[in-house]
DSSP file (Angstrom, degrees, kcal/mol; ACC not computed):
  #  RESIDUE AA STRUCTURE BP1 BP2  ACC     N-H-->O    O-->H-N    N-H-->O    O-->H-N    TCO  KAPPA ALPHA  PHI   PSI    X-CA   Y-CA   Z-CA
    1    1 A X              0   0    0      0, 0.0     2,-0.3     0, 0.0     0, 0.0   0.000 360.0 360.0 360.0 134.0   44.3   71.6  107.4
    2    2 A X        -     0   0    0      1,-0.0     2,-0.3     0, 0.0     0, 0.0  -0.593 360.0-137.0 -79.5 132.6   44.4   73.8  104.4
    3    3 A X        -     0   0    0     -2,-0.3    -1,-0.0     1,-0.1     0, 0.0  -0.672  20.0-114.5 -90.4 142.0   41.5   73.4  102.0
    4    4 A X        -     0   0    0     -2,-0.3     2,-0.2     1,-0.1    -1,-0.1  -0.224  34.3-100.4 -70.1 163.9   42.1   73.3   98.2
    5    5 A X        -     0   0    0      1,-0.1    -1,-0.1     2,-0.1     2,-0.1  -0.531  28.0-118.8 -84.5 149.5   40.7   76.0   95.9
    6    6 A X     >  -     0   0    0     -2,-0.2     4,-2.6     1,-0.1     5,-0.2  -0.373  36.4-103.8 -72.3 166.7   37.6   75.7   93.7
    7    7 A X  H  > S+     0   0    0      1,-0.2     4,-2.2     2,-0.2     5,-0.1   0.879 124.2  50.8 -62.7 -37.3   38.2   76.0   90.0
    8    8 A X  H  > S+     0   0    0      2,-0.2     4,-2.3     1,-0.2    -1,-0.2   0.906 111.2  47.8 -66.7 -41.1   36.8   79.5   90.0
    9    9 A X  H  > S+     0   0    0      2,-0.2     4,-2.7     1,-0.2    -2,-0.2   0.891 111.1  51.2 -66.4 -38.9   39.1   80.5   92.9
   10   10 A X  H  X S+     0   0    0     -4,-2.6     4,-2.6     2,-0.2    -2,-0.2   0.917 109.7  49.8 -64.5 -41.8   42.1   79.0   91.2
   11   11 A X  H  X S+     0   0    0     -4,-2.2     4,-2.1     2,-0.2    -2,-0.2   0.926 112.4  47.3 -61.3 -44.1   41.3   80.9   88.0
   12   12 A X  H  X S+     0   0    0     -4,-2.3     4,-3.1     2,-0.2     5,-0.3   0.916 111.9  50.9 -63.4 -43.2   41.0   84.1   90.0
   13   13 A X  H  X>S+     0   0    0     -4,-2.7     4,-3.0     1,-0.2     5,-0.5   0.915 110.6  48.7 -60.0 -44.2   44.3   83.4   91.8
   14   14 A X  H  X5S+     0   0    0     -4,-2.6     6,-1.9     2,-0.2     4,-0.9   0.860 115.2  44.6 -67.4 -35.0   46.1   82.7   88.5
   15   15 A X  H  X5S+     0   0    0     -4,-2.1     4,-0.8     4,-0.2    -2,-0.2   0.946 121.2  38.5 -69.6 -48.7   44.8   86.0   87.1
   16   16 A X  H  <5S+     0   0    0     -4,-3.1    -2,-0.2    -5,-0.2    -3,-0.2   0.913 129.4  26.4 -71.3 -46.2   45.5   88.1   90.2
   17   17 A X  H  <5S+     0   0    0     -4,-3.0    -3,-0.2    -5,-0.3    -1,-0.2   0.612 130.3  34.7 -99.0 -13.5   48.8   86.6   91.3
   18   18 A X  H  <<S-     0   0    0     -4,-0.9    -3,-0.2    -5,-0.5    -2,-0.2   0.290  99.6-118.2-127.6   9.0   50.3   85.3   88.1
   19   19 A X     <  +     0   0    0     -4,-0.8     2,-1.7     1,-0.2    -4,-0.2   0.700  60.3 146.7  68.1  20.9   49.1   87.8   85.5
   20   20 A X    >   +     0   0    0     -6,-1.9     3,-2.0     1,-0.2    -1,-0.2  -0.481   8.9 160.2 -90.5  68.2   47.1   85.3   83.4
   21   21 A X  T 3   +     0   0    0     -2,-1.7    -1,-0.2    36,-0.4    -6,-0.1   0.723  66.6  66.1 -62.6 -22.6   44.4   87.8   82.4
   22   22 A X  T 3  S+     0   0    0     -3,-0.2     2,-1.5     1,-0.2    -1,-0.3   0.408  73.5  98.9 -81.3   4.8   43.4   85.5   79.5
   23   23 A X    <   +     0   0    0     -3,-2.0     2,-0.3   -12,-0.1    -1,-0.2  -0.582  59.0 114.9 -91.2  74.2   42.2   82.9   81.9
   24   24 A X        +     0   0    0     -2,-1.5     4,-0.4    -9,-0.0     3,-0.1  -0.975  43.6  38.3-140.0 150.2   38.5   83.8   81.7
   25   25 A X  S  > S-     0   0    0     -2,-0.3     4,-2.0     1,-0.1     5,-0.1   0.045  85.2 -78.3  95.5 160.5   35.4   82.1   80.5
   26   26 A X  H  > S+     0   0    0      1,-0.2     4,-2.2     2,-0.2     5,-0.2   0.809 123.9  57.5 -68.4 -31.2   33.8   78.7   80.6
   27   27 A X  H  > S+     0   0    0      2,-0.2     4,-1.9     1,-0.2    -1,-0.2   0.916 110.5  44.0 -66.4 -39.8   36.0   77.4   77.7
   28   28 A X  H  > S+     0   0    0     -4,-0.4     4,-2.8     2,-0.2     5,-0.2   0.858 110.3  56.1 -70.3 -35.9   39.2   78.2   79.6
   29   29 A X  H  X S+     0   0    0     -4,-2.0     4,-2.6     2,-0.2    -2,-0.2   0.910 107.6  48.7 -61.8 -41.7   37.7   76.8   82.8
   30   30 A X  H  X S+     0   0    0     -4,-2.2     4,-2.7     2,-0.2    -2,-0.2   0.917 111.5  49.5 -64.3 -43.8   37.1   73.5   81.0
   31   31 A X  H  X S+     0   0    0     -4,-1.9     4,-1.9     2,-0.2    -2,-0.2   0.935 113.3  46.2 -60.5 -46.8   40.7   73.5   79.7
   32   32 A X  H  X S+     0   0    0     -4,-2.8     4,-1.5     2,-0.2    -2,-0.2   0.919 113.2  49.3 -62.7 -44.3   42.1   74.2   83.1
   33   33 A X  H  < S+     0   0    0     -4,-2.6    -1,-0.2     1,-0.2     3,-0.2   0.914 111.1  49.8 -61.6 -43.0   39.9   71.5   84.7
   34   34 A X  H  < S+     0   0    0     -4,-2.7    -1,-0.2     1,-0.2    -2,-0.2   0.826 107.7  54.1 -67.0 -31.1   40.9   68.9   82.1
   35   35 A X  H  X S-     0   0    0     -4,-1.9     4,-0.5    -5,-0.2    -1,-0.2   0.820 110.1-133.9 -69.4 -30.2   44.6   69.7   82.7
   36   36 A X  H  X  -     0   0    0     -4,-1.5     4,-3.1    -3,-0.2     5,-0.3   0.047  22.3 -79.6  89.0 156.8   44.1   69.1   86.4
   37   37 A X  H  >>S+     0   0    0      2,-0.2     4,-1.8     1,-0.2     5,-1.5   0.906 126.5  49.4 -59.7 -45.4   45.3   71.1   89.4
   38   38 A X  I  4>S+     0   0    0      3,-0.2     5,-6.3     1,-0.2     6,-0.4   0.964 120.8  33.1 -64.0 -51.9   48.9   69.8   89.3
   39   39 A X  I  <5S+     0   0    0     -4,-0.5     5,-0.3     3,-0.2    -2,-0.2   0.886 119.2  53.3 -71.2 -37.2   49.5   70.4   85.6
   40   40 A X  I  <5S-     0   0    0     -4,-3.1    -1,-0.2    -8,-0.2    -2,-0.2   0.749 135.2  -7.1 -72.5 -22.6   47.3   73.5   85.4
   41   41 A X  I  <5S+     0   0    0     -4,-1.8    -3,-0.2    -5,-0.3     3,-0.2   0.578 133.6  38.7-136.7 -57.2   48.9   75.3   88.3
   42   42 A X  I > <S+     0   0    0     -5,-1.5     3,-1.2     1,-0.2     4,-0.4   0.923 108.7  56.1 -71.3 -45.7   51.5   73.5   90.3
   43   43 A X  T 3 <S+     0   0    0     -5,-6.3    -4,-0.2     1,-0.3    -1,-0.2   0.751 112.9  36.2 -66.3 -27.8   53.4   71.5   87.7
   44   44 A X  T 3  S+     0   0    0     -6,-0.4    -1,-0.3    -5,-0.3    -2,-0.1   0.133  87.5  94.8-115.3  21.2   54.4   74.3   85.4
   45   45 A X  S <  S-     0   0    0     -3,-1.2     9,-2.8     1,-0.2     2,-0.3   0.835  96.0  -4.4 -80.2 -31.0   55.2   77.1   87.8
   46   46 A X  B     -A   53   0A   0     -4,-0.4     2,-0.7     7,-0.3     7,-0.2  -0.955  68.8-104.7-154.2 169.3   58.9   76.5   88.0
   47   47 A X  S    S-     0   0    0      5,-2.0     2,-3.1     2,-0.4     5,-0.2  -0.917  86.2 -46.7-105.9 111.9   61.8   74.2   87.0
   48   48 A X  S    S+     0   0    0     -2,-0.7     2,-0.4     3,-0.1    -1,-0.0  -0.179 130.3  46.1  63.2 -47.3   62.9   72.0   89.8
   49   49 A X  S >  S-     0   0    0     -2,-3.1     3,-2.3     3,-0.1    -2,-0.4  -0.956  81.9-124.0-127.4 143.7   63.0   74.7   92.5
   50   50 A X  T 3  S+     0   0    0     -2,-0.4     3,-0.4     1,-0.3    -1,-0.1   0.790 110.5  64.3 -55.3 -27.7   60.5   77.5   93.3
   51   51 A X  T 3  S+     0   0    0      1,-0.3     2,-0.7    -5,-0.1    -1,-0.3   0.702  89.9  69.7 -70.5 -15.5   63.2   80.1   92.8
   52   52 A X  S <  S+     0   0    0     -3,-2.3    -5,-2.0    -5,-0.2    -1,-0.3  -0.386  77.6 177.0 -95.9  54.8   63.4   79.0   89.1
   53   53 A X  B     -A   46   0A   0     -2,-0.7     2,-0.4    -3,-0.4    -7,-0.3  -0.303  27.9-125.3 -62.9 138.7   59.9   80.4   88.3
   54   54 A X        -     0   0    0     -9,-2.8     2,-1.9   -10,-0.1    -1,-0.1  -0.689  18.7-123.0 -83.9 136.2   58.8   80.2   84.7
   55   55 A X        +     0   0    0     -2,-0.4     2,-1.0     1,-0.0    -1,-0.1  -0.566  41.8 169.3 -79.9  83.4   57.8   83.5   83.1
   56   56 A X        +     0   0    0     -2,-1.9    -2,-0.0     1,-0.2    -1,-0.0  -0.802   8.9 175.7 -99.0  97.4   54.3   82.5   82.1
   57   57 A X        +     0   0    0     -2,-1.0   -36,-0.4   -37,-0.1     2,-0.3   0.593  63.4  16.0 -80.1  -9.2   52.6   85.7   81.0
   58   58 A X  S  > S-     0   0    0    -38,-0.2     4,-1.6     1,-0.1   -38,-0.1  -0.979  73.6-109.9-156.6 164.1   49.4   84.1   79.9
   59   59 A X  H  > S+     0   0    0     -2,-0.3     4,-2.7     1,-0.2     5,-0.2   0.840 117.9  61.4 -66.7 -32.6   47.2   81.0   80.1
   60   60 A X  H  > S+     0   0    0      2,-0.2     4,-2.0     1,-0.2    -1,-0.2   0.897 102.3  50.7 -60.0 -40.0   48.1   80.5   76.4
   61   61 A X  H  > S+     0   0    0      2,-0.2     4,-1.8     1,-0.2    -1,-0.2   0.908 110.5  49.3 -63.8 -41.5   51.8   80.2   77.4
   62   62 A X  H  X S+     0   0    0     -4,-1.6     4,-2.5     1,-0.2    -2,-0.2   0.910 109.7  51.7 -62.1 -42.6   50.8   77.6   80.0
   63   63 A X  H  X S+     0   0    0     -4,-2.7     4,-2.7     1,-0.2    -2,-0.2   0.856 105.9  55.2 -63.7 -35.6   48.7   75.7   77.4
   64   64 A X  H  X S+     0   0    0     -4,-2.0     4,-2.1     2,-0.2    -1,-0.2   0.922 110.5  44.8 -63.7 -43.0   51.8   75.7   75.1
   65   65 A X  H  X S+     0   0    0     -4,-1.8     4,-2.7     2,-0.2    -2,-0.2   0.913 113.5  50.4 -65.8 -43.2   53.9   74.0   77.8
   66   66 A X  H  X S+     0   0    0     -4,-2.5     4,-2.5     1,-0.2    -2,-0.2   0.909 110.7  49.5 -60.8 -42.9   51.1   71.6   78.6
   67   67 A X  H  X S+     0   0    0     -4,-2.7     4,-2.2     2,-0.2    -1,-0.2   0.898 111.5  48.5 -63.4 -41.6   50.8   70.7   74.9
   68   68 A X  H  X S+     0   0    0     -4,-2.1     4,-2.2     2,-0.2    -2,-0.2   0.927 111.8  49.5 -63.6 -45.7   54.5   70.1   74.6
   69   69 A X  H  X S+     0   0    0     -4,-2.7     4,-2.2     1,-0.2    -2,-0.2   0.909 112.0  48.6 -59.8 -44.2   54.5   67.9   77.7
   70   70 A X  H  X S+     0   0    0     -4,-2.5     4,-2.5     1,-0.2    -1,-0.2   0.881 109.5  52.4 -64.1 -39.4   51.6   65.9   76.4
   71   71 A X  H  X S+     0   0    0     -4,-2.2     4,-1.8     2,-0.2    -2,-0.2   0.900 109.3  49.0 -66.0 -40.7   53.2   65.5   73.0
   72   72 A X  H  X S+     0   0    0     -4,-2.2     4,-1.8     2,-0.2     5,-0.2   0.937 112.7  47.9 -62.9 -45.9   56.5   64.1   74.6
   73   73 A X  H  X S+     0   0    0     -4,-2.2     4,-2.5     1,-0.2    -2,-0.2   0.911 111.2  50.7 -61.6 -41.9   54.5   61.7   76.7
   74   74 A X  H  X S+     0   0    0     -4,-2.5     4,-0.5     1,-0.2    -1,-0.2   0.827 109.3  52.5 -65.4 -30.9   52.4   60.6   73.7
   75   75 A X  H  < S+     0   0    0     -4,-1.8     4,-0.3    -5,-0.2    -1,-0.2   0.867 121.8  27.5 -73.6 -36.3   55.7   60.0   71.8
   76   76 A X  H  X S+     0   0    0     -4,-1.8     4,-2.3    -5,-0.1     3,-0.3   0.661  98.7  84.4-102.9 -16.7   57.3   57.8   74.4
   77   77 A X  H  X S+     0   0    0     -4,-2.5     4,-2.7    -5,-0.2     5,-0.2   0.899  88.9  51.9 -56.9 -46.3   54.4   56.2   76.2
   78   78 A X  H  X S+     0   0    0     -4,-0.5     4,-2.0     1,-0.2    -1,-0.2   0.896 111.6  47.7 -59.3 -38.4   53.9   53.3   73.7
   79   79 A X  H  > S+     0   0    0     -4,-0.3     4,-2.4    -3,-0.3    -1,-0.2   0.908 111.6  49.9 -67.8 -41.2   57.6   52.3   73.9
   80   80 A X  H  X S+     0   0    0     -4,-2.3     4,-2.8     1,-0.2    -2,-0.2   0.922 111.5  48.5 -62.7 -43.8   57.6   52.5   77.7
   81   81 A X  H  X S+     0   0    0     -4,-2.7     4,-2.4    -5,-0.2    -1,-0.2   0.873 109.9  52.8 -65.4 -35.6   54.4   50.3   77.9
   82   82 A X  H  X S+     0   0    0     -4,-2.0     4,-2.4    -5,-0.2    -2,-0.2   0.935 112.2  44.7 -62.7 -46.5   56.0   47.8   75.4
   83   83 A X  H  X S+     0   0    0     -4,-2.4     4,-2.8     2,-0.2     5,-0.2   0.924 113.2  50.6 -63.9 -45.1   59.1   47.5   77.6
   84   84 A X  H  X S+     0   0    0     -4,-2.8     4,-2.5     1,-0.2    -1,-0.2   0.918 112.5  46.5 -59.6 -44.1   57.1   47.2   80.8
   85   85 A X  H  X S+     0   0    0     -4,-2.4     4,-2.5     2,-0.2    -1,-0.2   0.906 112.7  49.8 -65.6 -41.9   54.9   44.5   79.3
   86   86 A X  H  X S+     0   0    0     -4,-2.4     4,-2.3     2,-0.2    -2,-0.2   0.940 113.1  45.7 -63.2 -47.0   58.0   42.6   78.0
   87   87 A X  H  X S+     0   0    0     -4,-2.8     4,-2.6     1,-0.2     5,-0.2   0.924 113.0  50.4 -62.7 -44.6   59.8   42.7   81.3
   88   88 A X  H  X S+     0   0    0     -4,-2.5     4,-2.7    -5,-0.2    -1,-0.2   0.919 111.6  47.8 -59.3 -44.7   56.6   41.7   83.2
   89   89 A X  H  X S+     0   0    0     -4,-2.5     4,-2.3     2,-0.2    -1,-0.2   0.878 111.5  50.1 -66.6 -37.8   56.1   38.7   80.9
   90   90 A X  H  X S+     0   0    0     -4,-2.3     4,-2.2     2,-0.2    -2,-0.2   0.933 112.8  46.6 -64.5 -45.8   59.7   37.6   81.2
   91   91 A X  H  X S+     0   0    0     -4,-2.6     4,-2.5     1,-0.2    -2,-0.2   0.932 113.0  48.9 -63.1 -46.1   59.6   37.8   85.0
   92   92 A X  H  X S+     0   0    0     -4,-2.7     4,-2.6     1,-0.2    -1,-0.2   0.892 110.1  51.8 -61.5 -39.5   56.2   35.9   85.1
   93   93 A X  H  X S+     0   0    0     -4,-2.3     4,-2.4     2,-0.2    -1,-0.2   0.914 110.7  48.2 -63.2 -42.1   57.6   33.2   82.8
   94   94 A X  H  X S+     0   0    0     -4,-2.2     4,-2.2     2,-0.2    -2,-0.2   0.905 111.3  50.3 -65.3 -41.1   60.6   32.7   85.0
   95   95 A X  H  X S+     0   0    0     -4,-2.5     4,-2.4     1,-0.2    -2,-0.2   0.939 112.1  47.4 -61.7 -46.4   58.4   32.6   88.1
   96   96 A X  H  X S+     0   0    0     -4,-2.6     4,-2.2     1,-0.2    -2,-0.2   0.882 109.7  53.2 -64.1 -38.0   56.2   30.0   86.5
   97   97 A X  H  X S+     0   0    0     -4,-2.4     4,-0.7     1,-0.2    -1,-0.2   0.918 112.3  45.5 -61.0 -42.3   59.2   27.9   85.3
   98   98 A X  H  < S+     0   0    0     -4,-2.2     3,-0.4     1,-0.2     6,-0.3   0.860 110.9  51.9 -70.8 -36.0   60.5   27.9   88.9
   99   99 A X  H  < S+     0   0    0     -4,-2.4    -1,-0.2     1,-0.2    -2,-0.2   0.895 108.0  52.4 -67.1 -38.5   57.2   27.0   90.4
  100  100 A X  H  < S+     0   0    0     -4,-2.2     2,-0.7    -5,-0.2    -1,-0.2   0.676  90.6  89.4 -72.3 -15.8   56.8   24.1   88.0
  101  101 A X    ><  -     0   0    0     -4,-0.7     3,-1.9    -3,-0.4    -1,-0.0  -0.742  68.2-156.0 -82.1 111.7   60.3   22.8   89.1
  102  102 A X  T 3  S+     0   0    0     -2,-0.7    -1,-0.2     1,-0.3    -4,-0.0   0.723  91.6  56.7 -63.9 -19.8   59.6   20.5   92.0
  103  103 A X  T 3  S+     0   0    0      2,-0.0    -1,-0.3    -3,-0.0     2,-0.3   0.489  82.0 112.7 -87.7  -2.7   63.2   21.1   93.3
  104  104 A X    <   -     0   0    0     -3,-1.9     2,-0.4    -6,-0.3    -6,-0.0  -0.524  42.0-179.3 -76.7 134.8   62.8   24.8   93.4
  105  105 A X        -     0   0    0     -2,-0.3    -2,-0.0     0, 0.0     2,-0.0  -0.993  33.3-108.3-130.0 139.1   62.9   26.4   96.9
  106  106 A X              0   0    0     -2,-0.4     0, 0.0     1,-0.1     0, 0.0  -0.376 360.0 360.0 -63.8 144.1   62.5   30.1   97.6
  107  107 A X              0   0    0     -2,-0.0    -1,-0.1     0, 0.0     0, 0.0   0.463 360.0 360.0 -93.1 360.0   65.7   31.7   98.7
């Protein structure tokens, strides 16, 4: 089984193999750690297929994409949660209505 990289190894890998020379220092390490392994390395390497590699010349470019992704999520998340809560409450109300009906039988 392949073992994951430490944060220091990941930073070195990104500098060495992906040209992100600006990925140095404890402040950048904290940013990368907070982004998480998937977003910090895996998630923004390519679009849909590995052959569609993104030209990320620096950690700053990666941070720009991460910031854009976070802004989109922040813009739509409240609406998604509103819809999810509404649907859940409607379904629960229907279930309770059916349970309270003595003639109701599961199909």
